[in-house]
N, C-alpha and C positions, 0 to 999 in steps of 0.2 A: 502493500500499500503506500502511495506517495506521501511523505511526511506533511503535516500543516505547516504553512508557513504564513505568521500573521500578515495581514496588510497592513501598511502604513496609514495612520488618520490623517483625514483632511478635512478642514473647516465645513460645515457642511449646512443649509438650511433644511428643515424638517418642517414639512408643510401637510396637515392634516385635517381636509374637510370629513364632518362626520354628519351621518342624517340621524337627527334625533327623532325617537319614537318607533325606530325600527323594530326593537324587541317586540314591543306591545302590538305593533303593526302584523310582524309576521304571524305571531300567536293566535291573533284574535280575527283575522282575515283570512280568505281564502289564498291557500299557500302559493299556488302556481301564479295566480294574478298578481300577488304581493311581491314576488321573486322578480318577475318582468318588470314590475313598476321600479324596482329598486334598481335593477341593472338598467333601464333606460335612465333613471336620474344620475347613477354613476358615469354613464356613458356622456351624460349632459355636462359635468363637473369636469371630465377628461378633455372634453372639446371645447371648454372655456378657458383653458389654459393658455397664457400668452405672454407667460415671462420665463419659459424655457424650462418648466417644472419636469421631472422626469418621475414616472410612476415606478415605485420600488414594488409595492404589492396591494392590491384589493383584499381589505380586512374585513369582509361580510358588508357592513352599512359605513364603512370608510375608506379612504384611499390615502397610502402614504405616499407622498411626494416627496424628492429631495432635489436640491439644487447644490452643487460644489462650488467653492469658491467664495468671492466677495458677497458680503449680506445685501440685499436689495433694501432700497430706503423704505421708509415708511409709506411715502407716497406709492410707489411701485407695488408693495405688497397689498396695501389697502385697496388700490385700483384693481387689483388681482381678487382680493376676497369679495367686490363688489358685483364685478363681472359674473363669478361664478353664483353668487348669492341671486342675482337679476334673472341669470339663466335657469336655476334651479327653480324658482316661483314661477318664472314665466311658463315653464314646462307643467309644472302642477296646474296652473290657471287654465292652460290650453286642455291639460287631461280632463279637467272639469267641466269645461265647455263642449268639448268633442266626445265624450265617452259614450257608449252605448252601454255597456254592461253596468247591471246593478248590484253585484256583487259587492260585498263588505270591503272588500280591498278598493275596488274601484271608488267607491263612495267616500272611502275615509283617507285617501291618498292627499287629499288638500290638507290634513292635519299633520303631514310630515313637516318637520325643520331641520335648519342647517346651522351647524357651528363649526369652527375652525380653532384650531391649536396651532400656533407656530413658534418654533425654536430654533437655536442655532447653537451648535457645538463641534467637537472633533467626533468624525464619523469613520469607521472602516467600513470595506466590503469583505465579506467572509464567503469564499468560494466553496461551495460543495457540489462536486462534478460540474455541471452544466449551468449550475442554479448561482446565483449572487443574492447575498442579503446584508442589509446594513445591520453593523454591528457597533456595540460601543454603549457607554453609560447614556449618553445623549438622546439615544433611541428608546430606552427604558425609561427617561425623564420625560420624553415628549408623550410617551403612551401613558403614563401616570397621570398627567396632566390631563387626560380626557376626563376623568373623575376629580372635579374641584369645586369650590364653594362659590362661583359666579351666580348671581341671583338671576338670571336672564334665561330664557328657553334657547334664544339665539343670540351668538354673540362670539367674537374674534378674540382669542387669548393669545397676548404677546410676550415672552418671557424677557425680563429685563437681560437675561444673557444675550438675547439676540439684539435689544436695543443697543447695548453698550459696545456690540461688536462691529457698529457700522461708523465710522466717523463721520459721514454726510448725512445721517439720520438726522431729519428736521425735527423740529419740534412736532410731537404728534397729534397735537390740538389743533396745528395748521392743516393736518391732510385728513383728519376724521370727520365724520358726519354726525357725532355724538361725543360727550366728554368721556375722555378716558376714566375708568376707574381703578383704582389700586387694588391689588390682591396678594396674598401668601398662603401657600400650602405647605404643610409638613408632611414627606413620604418618608419610606424607609432608608433612602439616600440623604435625607436632609430637607432643608426648607427651599422654596423658589418662590421668589417674588415675581410678580407678573402685573400686567395692566389688561384690562379688559374693556371691549366697546359692543354696546348692544347694535343688534342689526335691525332692530325694528325699524328705524328712520327709513332705511333703503327699501322699503315697501314701495315708498312712493315713485320709486324708479321703475318698479315691475311693469310692463305695458299690460293693457288689456286684450286679451287674445283677438285676432281679427278673425270675422266668421267669414272664410273664403266661399265664393259662388263658383262651383267647378262645372255650373251647367254649360251646355253646349249650345248656345243660341243657333237656330236654323236647321237643327238636325233633327228634322220631322219626316223624312223619308223612310217608311218602317219597311226594313230588309226582311226580317223574320217575326213572326210570332207562333211562339210554340208554347204547349202546355202538355203535363203529364199528372200523374197521380202517382205518389212516392209513399212506399209503405214504412213510415217512420212519423214520430210526433213532430210537429213544427219546430221545437225547439232545437233539436238535433239539425233536421235541414238546415236550418238558419245557421246554425255553428258552423256546418261544412261549407256551406255557400259563402259565408263572410269569412272564411278563414283564407287570406290571399296566400299564406303559405302552404297551403294543401291543396292549391288548383291543380296540383299534377297528377292528385289522385282521382280524378274525374273529366277534367276539360281536356277535349281531343287534342293532340298534338302536343301536349304542353309537358315537359320533361322535371322541371324545377322552377323556381324563382328566386329572386332578389330585390333590392331596392326598396325594401320594407323600411318604413319611417315609425312603424308601431308594433310590438309584439302580440297587443291586444287589438282587435278590430274596433275602428271609429271614425268618426266622420273626418274624411281627408287621409284615410290610410292609403298608402301608395305601395305599389307592386309591380315588378315587371316579370311576365309570363315567359319562362325561357322554353323556345321552340326551336331556333336555329343556332342559338347560341351568339347573335350578333347583336349590332345597335339597332336592326329592324324589328328585333323581336317586341310585341305589343307592351304598353306601360299603361296601367289603370290608374285612377283615382277613384275610391270609393267615397259615396257621399249621399246625402239626403235621405237618410234612415229614418223610416217611420215604423214604429212598433208598439203592437197590441199584443194580447192573447190570443187573437184570432186571425189578425193580418197584418203582415210584415211586408214593406217594401223597401227597397234600395236601388241605388244607380252607381254602375261601373261605367267611368267615363275615359276614352281614351283620345286625348285630345289631338294628338299626333295625326291620326289616321280619320280623325273626325267620325268617332263610333261611339255609340251610346247604347250600354247594355241595362235595361231595365228588368229587375227581378220581384216578382210577387207571389208569396206564399200565403196560402189561405188554409187554416184548420177546418178539413170535413169529418173528422174523428179523432178519438183520444191518440191514436196512433197511425193517422193517416194524413197526408199534406197535399192541397192540389198546388202545383208549383206552376208559374208562367214564366216565360222568357221571351222579351221584346227586345229586337236590335232597331236601331234607328241609325239613320246616316245623314251627315249633311253632305249635300251634294253639288259637284258642279259640273261642267259639261263632259269632261272626260270620265269621271266617276257614274255618271249617269249613263253612258255609253258602255261602261263595263258592267254596269249593274243589269241593264238590257240584255248583254250577251253571256250572262251565266254568274255573276256575283251573287245575285239573289240564290239562286240553287247552292252555291258554296256556302253560303251560311246557313242555309236550312238544314244541308247535310251536318255543318258542324253542330249546330243547336240539338240537332235529333241525337247525334253519337254522343255528345255531352252530357245530355240529359238522360241517356239510357245509363252511362256510366254513373252518373249522380245518383239516379234511383237506386242501382245494384250496389253502391258502396254505401248508402245510407241502410239499405236492408241489411247488408252484412252486420254493421255496426250495431244494429238492433238484434240480430240474431245471436252475434257473439258477445253482446251484453258490453259493450265497450263504449267509451265516450270520446268524442272528437277533441283534438287537444284545445280548440279555442275555449270551450266553457263560458260562453256569455251567457249571464243571467238578464232577463229581460224585465223581470219585476225583482224588487226587493225581497230577500228572504223573509218569510213570517218569523217574529219574536215569540220564542214561548214563553 
């Protein structure tokens, strides 16, 4: 075995955004959707990085970022905190306005909070085979500081070790959106002094979600009108139909999918159906969801090709659903010519083949007592 050689330490910034309320959120809500929501929020935080932070590891509900070298200024760090906070809460606001699912996870997502711990110290990298981990007392300090006496639900905590490390650190009051509050914690390694800044004032910077209009004006020429009866409950059929990542299970010619902007179907969900594996593969936006216990409708729009797919599901029995599929097109002279020369027949065959596959797939799920991955709850579960 190769002998372990300690790595020399380097001055390093440790930057940890942590999603508050995570434990209760996961324990008390639908586990699959809560995991999807947390994953999306962690990705939002990573994408909001603009000062060169490096991800060391994902720690459940938190991300351990680091940045070697000179400590950033207060203005740079607080600008980064503000950017992550605004992006985080903008995503939650959009989730609230665009969601379809009424499960506990989706309804409670807007109660999640965000806090930050930022520290600076001498850090080493410990290499175990191909894996590299941060190592040293100051890594422990940063993690211990996640448990503190700061009296706010959302805040950024900055250690004095960080503040004292930067000669160009301006007076923090000039860069902060609220007055810093001093604090001190005693841990197994000794006491740590810090200042904290509440994040509540940043709510004023969180934009209201834009309700996009994905309709396609002029798409009034009907290519296809097709309907069938599916031997499955309306809820299961809708789960399968609205799950963009599962289109390859039933849609004719589709082998996979990508370019999803959400793991849980919602207004404005995007998806590319992989058919030929090139840029000409169709790209759809799902929107205009109208759901009730008896009737569900929604639309998939392909803006590039000028196609609109309208789906309508109607409950006609406990485990029987009538499904309708209408395809509309916005025509110009060339498309109208192609339409007359066989395009209509092509789309009719596509619809019939796809819906036969959909009917067979849903029936198999019922017979095998399996749940589709999306598991969209259309009405809030009754409280016992």
